[in-house]
N, C-alpha and C positions, 0 to 999 in steps of 0.2 A: 611136727605137723602144726601144732598150735603156734609156734614161733613164726612159721612161714605165713600163716593167716594174719597174725598181728602185724608183720612187716608189710604185707600187701594192703592191709587196712590203713596203716600209717601213710603209705605212698598215696593212696586215694585221698586221704584227708589233706595232705599237702597240696595235691593237685586242685582239689576243690577250693582250698583257701586261696591259691593263686588265681583261680578263675574269678572268684568273688571280688578279689582286689581289682581286677580289670573291668568289672561291671560298673557303669556310671550310675550313681545313685544321687538322690537329692534333687535340686532344681535343675531342670533341663534347659538348655539354651533355646532361643527362639527358632533356630534353624534345624532343630532336631528332626530327623526323618524327612528332611526336605532336600530335594536334589539341587545342588549348586552348579551353576554354569562355569565354574572355574573362576577366572579373574573378574567375572561380572558381579560376584557377590560382594556386598558391602555391609558394614555394621549399621544397624538401624539407628544407633545413637548419632552417627554422623549425619544420617538423613534427617533426624529430628533437629539438629543444629541448623541445617539449611532451611527447614520449614519455619523456624523461628526468626530467620534472618530476613530483613526487609531491605531491599536495595533502594538507595535514594532515587527520587524522581529526577529524571533527566529531561532536558528540553531540546526541542528541534526548532531551528530558525526557519520561519516561513515568510516568503516574499510574495506579496499580492501585486500583480501587474494587470492593470485594466487598459486594454487597447480600445480607446473610445472612438476616435474618428481621425480623419486626415484631410488636409487641403493640399491638393496637388496642382502644379502649374500647367500640366499638359495632359491631354487625353491621347494615349498611345494606341488605342484600339482603332480598328478600321471603321466600325459602326458604333461600338460601345466598348466600355472598359469595366471588367469585373475584378476589382482588386481584392487581395487577401494578404495577411501579414504572417510571416514566419519569424518566430522569436526564439532566440537561443540564450539560455542562462546557464553558464557552465557546460555540463554535459546534457542538459535537458533541452530538447527542441520541441516546440509546440507551434500550432498554426491556428489562426482564426478561421471562421467560416468565410465564404466568398460573398462579398457585397455585390450582388447581381445588379448591373446597371448603376454601380456606384459612381462611375465616371471620375471626375476630379474632386468629388466630395463624398468619399465612402464613409459609412458609419458601421462600426462593428459592436461596440460596447461589450467586448469579450473580456472575461475575468479569468486570469490564470493564478493558481496558488501553487507555488513551486518551493520545494525544500532548498534553502540557500546554503550551499556548502561553504566551509571556511576558505577565505582567500578570494571569493568571487565578489567583485566590486563594480561590475558593469554588465550591461546586456547589449546584444547585437540583434537588430531587426532588419528584415528585408520585406519590401512590398512587391508582390508579383501581380501581373495581369493574367488571369486564367484564360487559356485558349482552348478551343474545342478540338481543332485539328492540327495543332502545333504545340511545341514546348512552351510552357509558361514563360512570359517575358518579365525579367526583373527590371522594375522601373525606378526604384528608390531604395535607399538603405541608410542606416544611422547606427553609430556606436555611442551609447548613452551610459554615463556614469550614474550608478545608483545613488540617489540623494542621501546624505548623511542624516538629514532631519528625521527620516522615517524610523531610525533606530531609537529615537527618543519618544516615539509614540505619535508623531505627526503624520498626516497624510499630505502628500505632495501631488498637486494637479498642475501640470505644466505642458506647454507646447514646445516641441523639439524640432530643430531644423533637419531636413532630409537632403541627402546628396543623391545625385543620379546623372543622367545623360546631360542635363543642363549645366552641371558643374557642382563643385563642392558647396553644400548647404544652399543650393539654388533650385531644389526640386519641390519645395513646399515644406509643410510642417505636419507633425502628428501629435495628437493629444494623448498623453499617457498619465495614468494615476498610479502612484506608488504608495504602498503601505506595508507595514511589517508587524509580525506577531511571533510570540514564542509559544509553542505547543508542548504540553507535557507528554512524556513517554516513559512508561515504567517497564523495565526489562528485569528478568530474573535470572539467577545463575542456575546451572544444572550440575548434577553430580556425574562426573565421567564414569562410564561403565557401570552405571547403576542398573539394578535388575528390577524392572517394573513389575515382574511377576511376584517378587517377594515383598517389595516396598513400593506401592503405587504412589504416583506423584500427588502431593497434597493440592487441594484446590487453591490455596493461597499462593502457590508458586506458578500459576499460569501467567503467560505473557499477555500484557495489556498494552494496547496502543490506541491513542485517540485517533479515530478515523477522520480523514479529510480528503477533499476532492483532489485527484491527481497524485496522491501519495500512496505508495504500495502498502497493502495491508500485511500484517504479520500474524501468523498463527503457529502454535506449537504442533509438533508431530514427533512420532517415535521412529527410531531406526531399530534394526535388529538387536543392537547392543543395548537398547533402552535409553540412550542419551537423548535428552530433549533438546532439539535444535530449532532455531527459528527458520521458517520457510516463508519466503517473500512471494506474493502473488499479485499481479497487476491485471486488472480487468479493464479494458478500454471502455470509455463511456458509451452507454447505449447498448452494451452487450450483457447478457445474463451470465451470472457466475455458474460454472459447471461443477457439480459435485466431484469430489476426488474419486469416487467409485466409478464415475463415467470417464474420467480422464485416464485412469490407470486400471484396466480390467484385471480381475483376479486371475490366478492361474487356473487353467482348465475351462475358461469361458471363451466363447467365440463371439466376436463382434460382427453383427450383420450390418452391411452398408445400407443406408436408406434407399428406398426405391425411388422416391420423388423428393426433390428439393422443396423445402417449406416455402409457401407463398408469402411474399412480403405484405405487411399490413399497409392499407391505403394511407396516403399522406393526408393529415388533417388540413382543413381549410383555414384561411386566415382568421375567420370568425371564431372557429373552434379554438385556435391558439390563443386568441385574445381572452376568451372565456376561461380557459385553463390558467392563464397568467393572472387574471383577476381573482380567481379562486385561491391561487397560491399566495398572492399578496395579502389576501384577507387572513389566510392561515398563518402566515409568517410575516407579520408587520415589521419585524426588525430587519428585514432584508430589502434592499432597493429593488425596484421593479426591473431595472436593466439586468441586475445580477440573476434574478429568478428566471427571466426570459432566456438569458444565456445558458443557465443550467438546463432548462427545458429543451433547448436546442441540442445541447450535448447529449442528452438522454433520448434523442430522437423522438421528442414530444411524448415521452412516456411519463404520465403523471405520477404513477406509483414510484418509479425509480427516482424522480425528482424530489418527491416528498421524503423518501428515505435518505437521500443525500442532504437535504436541508436539515432533517432531524439530526443526522450524524454531525453536521457542522455546528449546530446550535447547542448540542448536548455538551 
């Protein structure tokens, strides 16, 4: 009887020893008692390496094109001619405002800041006469090579011949001002399949881009896998940015359609516009008056939006 008890005790001792050997003792890992999402889990040491890594600053080539004025040889309107310019630089297409009653001597003083893609060495422009009850009539066009001097820091102010119904380079001329600059852009790398719940993104790894007029803004966002990817958003001038919570409603919410359309703000008078331009010129003496007035028109005469745009460019 005693031998049976001793053998049973020995078996229990062996089992207890085996179980104790399976118990994890000492320093526990960082992910102890944490739920892992499978392949999304990553070593925090790898994340620390990315945190300490600084990507070199890259630059973006920016072309500034000012459509100043034009001198045309003929008025193609029945009673008046309201010209505007359509400009194409690579895949970018922009337009000036309409010079009402501009006739044969329209003035725009419109400034465009366009990201210049590699391989683009020329621009193409067309001048249209805006019609009220018919299609706009194309009255002149020109294919202009971008001056090489601007890439050395110079500003080129030239008159270029226009072609049209009168013949090749016989439709008049247009005054265009070219300049060029390099804008810094800092982007960061992201860890594929990183788990933001375990290892949140450090503040030093946020995406930073220098804002500029007419260039898409970039902001980071998370996907379900936790990968930080850039999201491009472009807001047309004069429109307010819509928060992401309003653009993409959460699940379970019901969007109600507005009962009435918002009333448009009254257009300011010419005297009010001049006062606003004078105030902005005093606030930003480093910008020309024509550039400030053009930005104010792009923002639908909204002073706050114009001030924010000028601050973003000057910073």
